[in-house]
Residue, then its C-alpha position, 0 to 999 in steps of 0.5 A: m043654789k049658786e056658789k056663795v063666796t066670801v068677801s070683805f068690805q067695810i060698813e058703818s057700825d049702825q049699818r051692821d046693827w041694822l042688818e042684824a036687827k032685820a035678820e032677827t026680826y025676819n028670822l033670817a040666819n044672820a046679817d049675811k043673809a039679810l044683806r043677800v036679801l037686800l042685794d037680790f032685791a036690788m038686782q031684781d027689782g031695784d032701779d039703778k038710777t034711783i039706787f045710785e043717783t039719789i043723794r043719801c049722804t048721811r055720813c058726808 
């Protein structure tokens, strides 16, 4: 297992709620774990162009 580091960043409250709901649905330890799952998926299987160039401006 790699070393975990603590970071601080801001997300919207509905994003936090969604992460918490996914953690509960999939029996993950917490929202932190849900976020790590998402990051691992994006890093391993995600397409950078799709992730970062597709416009999803839901809060603009």
